[in-house]
C-alpha positions as CSV (number, residue, x, y, z in Angstrom):
1,M,-6.3,-3.1,18.3
2,R,-3.2,-1.0,18.6
3,L,-3.6,2.3,16.9
4,Y,-1.7,5.6,16.6
5,P,-1.6,7.8,19.7
6,G,-4.7,10.0,19.3
7,E,-6.4,7.8,16.8
8,T,-10.0,6.7,17.6
9,E,-11.1,3.2,16.7
10,A,-13.7,3.3,14.0
11,V,-17.2,1.9,14.7
12,G,-20.1,0.9,12.5
13,W,-18.0,-1.3,10.1
14,R,-20.0,-2.7,7.2
15,V,-19.3,-4.7,4.0
16,V,-19.9,-2.8,0.8
17,T,-19.0,-3.2,-2.8
18,V,-16.1,-1.5,-4.4
19,R,-18.5,0.3,-6.6
20,D,-20.4,1.7,-3.6
21,V,-17.1,3.0,-2.3
22,V,-16.4,4.8,-5.6
23,R,-19.9,6.2,-5.6
24,Q,-19.5,7.6,-2.0
25,L,-16.1,9.2,-2.8
26,R,-17.6,10.8,-6.0
27,E,-20.5,12.2,-4.0
28,A,-18.1,13.9,-1.6
29,S,-17.1,16.2,-4.6
30,P,-20.2,16.5,-6.8
31,D,-19.2,19.8,-8.4
32,V,-15.9,18.7,-10.0
33,T,-15.9,19.4,-13.7
34,G,-13.2,20.0,-16.3
35,R,-10.5,18.1,-14.4
36,P,-10.0,14.8,-12.6
37,R,-11.2,14.1,-9.1
38,M,-8.2,13.8,-6.7
39,I,-8.8,11.1,-4.1
40,A,-6.2,10.4,-1.5
41,I,-5.5,6.9,0.1
42,D,-3.6,7.1,3.4
43,G,-2.5,4.6,6.0
44,R,0.6,3.0,7.5
45,G,3.0,0.9,5.5
46,G,1.5,-2.6,5.3
47,A,-2.1,-1.3,5.5
48,G,-2.8,-2.2,1.9
49,K,-2.9,1.3,0.3
50,T,-1.3,0.2,-3.0
51,T,-3.6,-2.8,-3.3
52,L,-6.6,-0.6,-2.6
53,A,-5.5,2.0,-5.1
54,E,-5.1,-0.6,-7.8
55,R,-8.6,-2.1,-7.1
56,L,-10.2,1.3,-7.3
57,R,-8.3,2.1,-10.5
58,E,-9.6,-1.1,-12.0
59,A,-13.2,-0.1,-11.0
60,V,-13.0,3.3,-12.6
61,P,-12.3,3.5,-16.3
62,D,-9.8,6.3,-17.3
63,S,-8.4,6.6,-13.8
64,A,-4.7,6.6,-12.7
65,V,-2.6,6.1,-9.6
66,V,0.1,8.4,-8.2
67,H,2.4,6.9,-5.5
68,T,3.8,9.4,-3.0
69,D,6.7,7.0,-2.6
70,D,7.9,8.1,-6.0
71,I,7.9,11.7,-4.9
72,A,9.6,10.8,-1.6
73,W,12.2,8.5,-3.2
74,N,15.7,9.6,-2.0
75,H,14.2,12.8,-0.8
76,A,12.4,12.8,2.6
77,C,9.9,10.7,4.6
78,F,7.3,13.4,4.8
79,D,8.7,16.7,3.5
80,W,7.5,16.2,-0.1
81,A,4.1,17.9,-0.1
82,A,5.3,21.0,-2.0
83,A,6.9,19.0,-4.7
84,L,3.8,16.9,-5.1
85,A,1.4,19.9,-5.2
86,E,3.5,22.0,-7.6
87,N,4.4,19.2,-10.1
88,V,1.5,16.8,-10.0
89,L,-1.6,18.0,-8.2
90,Q,-1.7,21.6,-9.5
91,P,-1.2,20.7,-13.2
92,L,-3.9,18.1,-12.9
93,H,-6.2,20.6,-11.4
94,R,-5.6,22.8,-14.5
95,G,-6.6,19.9,-16.7
96,E,-3.0,19.3,-17.9
97,S,-1.0,16.1,-18.2
98,V,1.9,15.3,-15.9
99,D,5.4,14.2,-16.9
100,F,7.6,14.9,-13.9
101,R,11.1,13.7,-13.0
102,P,11.9,14.6,-9.4
103,T,15.4,16.0,-8.8
104,P,16.6,12.8,-6.9
105,W,15.6,10.7,-9.9
106,I,17.9,12.8,-12.0
107,T,20.8,12.8,-9.5
108,H,20.5,9.1,-8.9
109,D,20.0,8.2,-12.5
110,R,16.6,6.6,-11.9
111,P,15.0,6.1,-15.3
112,G,11.5,7.2,-16.4
113,S,9.2,9.8,-14.9
114,I,5.9,10.2,-13.0
115,T,3.3,10.4,-15.8
116,V,-0.4,11.0,-15.7
117,P,-2.3,11.7,-19.0
118,A,-4.7,14.6,-19.3
119,G,-8.4,13.8,-19.3
120,A,-8.4,11.2,-16.6
121,D,-11.6,10.7,-14.6
122,V,-10.1,10.1,-11.2
123,I,-6.5,10.3,-9.8
124,W,-5.9,8.0,-6.8
125,V,-3.0,9.4,-4.8
126,E,-1.8,6.8,-2.4
127,G,0.9,7.0,0.3
128,T,1.5,7.5,4.0
129,G,1.1,11.2,4.8
130,I,-1.0,12.3,1.8
131,I,-4.0,13.4,4.0
132,R,-2.6,16.6,5.5
133,E,-3.8,20.1,5.9
134,E,-1.2,21.4,3.4
135,L,-2.6,19.4,0.6
136,A,-6.3,19.7,1.4
137,P,-6.9,22.4,-1.3
138,W,-6.0,19.8,-4.0
139,L,-7.8,16.8,-2.7
140,D,-11.5,16.2,-3.3
141,A,-12.0,13.1,-1.1
142,S,-9.9,10.7,0.9
143,V,-9.7,7.2,2.4
144,W,-7.9,6.4,5.7
145,M,-7.0,2.7,6.1
146,Q,-7.3,1.7,9.7
147,G,-5.8,-1.5,11.1
148,D,-3.8,-3.0,13.9
149,L,-0.3,-1.5,13.8
150,D,1.2,-4.7,15.0
151,E,-0.3,-6.6,12.1
152,Q,0.7,-3.9,9.7
153,E,4.3,-4.0,11.0
154,R,4.3,-7.7,10.5
155,L,3.2,-7.4,6.9
156,L,5.7,-4.7,6.3
157,A,8.5,-6.9,7.6
158,V,7.3,-9.7,5.3
159,R,7.3,-7.3,2.3
160,D,10.5,-5.4,2.9
161,G,12.5,-7.9,5.0
162,D,13.8,-7.7,8.6
163,S,17.5,-7.0,8.2
164,P,19.4,-4.7,10.6
165,E,19.4,-2.1,7.9
166,Q,15.7,-2.3,7.4
167,R,15.0,-2.2,11.2
168,E,17.1,1.0,11.4
169,H,15.2,2.5,8.4
170,V,11.9,1.7,10.2
171,A,13.1,3.3,13.4
172,D,14.2,6.4,11.5
173,W,10.8,6.5,9.8
174,L,8.8,6.2,13.0
175,R,10.7,9.1,14.6
176,E,9.1,11.3,11.9
177,E,5.8,9.3,11.4
178,L,4.5,9.4,14.9
179,P,4.6,13.2,15.5
180,F,3.4,13.8,12.0
181,M,0.3,11.6,12.5
182,L,-0.4,13.0,15.9
183,R,-0.4,16.5,14.3
184,E,-2.3,15.8,11.1
185,Q,-4.8,13.2,12.4
186,P,-5.7,11.9,8.9
187,W,-8.3,9.5,10.3
188,A,-10.4,12.5,11.3
189,R,-10.0,14.3,8.0
190,A,-10.9,11.3,5.8
191,T,-14.1,10.9,3.8
192,L,-14.2,7.2,4.5
193,V,-12.3,4.7,6.7
194,V,-11.4,1.3,5.1
195,A,-10.3,-1.7,7.1
196,G,-6.7,-2.6,6.3
197,P,-6.0,-5.4,6.6
198,P,-9.7,-6.3,6.9
199,W,-10.7,-8.7,9.7
200,T,-14.3,-9.2,8.6
201,D,-15.3,-11.9,6.1
202,H,-16.0,-10.4,2.7
203,D,-15.4,-11.0,-1.0
204,R,-11.9,-9.7,-1.5
205,D,-12.5,-9.3,-5.3
206,T,-15.6,-7.1,-5.1
207,E,-16.1,-5.8,-1.6
208,L,-14.5,-3.7,1.1
209,V,-15.0,-3.2,4.8
210,V,-15.7,0.4,5.6
211,A,-16.7,2.8,8.4
212,P,-17.5,6.5,8.9
213,P,-14.5,8.7,9.7
214,T,-13.4,8.9,13.3
215,G,-13.3,12.1,15.3
216,P,-10.1,13.8,16.6
């Protein structure tokens, strides 16, 4: 399996139910009251973060998903943590609702806004780069999706295309992604590692393949 430089391959993989994963993530922050739990889902493009976030959202009534791609849109690959914390995570920590239009949305006439209602049980925050030291004060638990980078790149190309423009975009992204991941090592910070894409047989509707977090 090809992993990031510095990433350790997880061991002790096992098949568990989605409900078991939710329970383990809740137990990582047992004292949360008066506000939603903030649970991060990190991994490379093509790892299945959005799909996992949606499965977890469906498993937890009154939960919502925030996509960091919406914060990063026409802004920066990774330099969006302050905007996310100030305009999304901190209001949710205060028990408030969120209705946020990032500046690039305004300047590029993107309709709508990032909205999260008050009173949610769990907020699933998904995106590459969400597990980082700068955001640790606002996150109660986290998932790192580990998988073969070659397979994830293949799935990303299937999803986003393989035009010259897209290949150039991916090359620009990797120039920032690789040093970022080496510095932050999200796989070591995570509460739980989830296989993405999973290679072990399991029921894709009700189960996940998980392992304990890996060391630095």
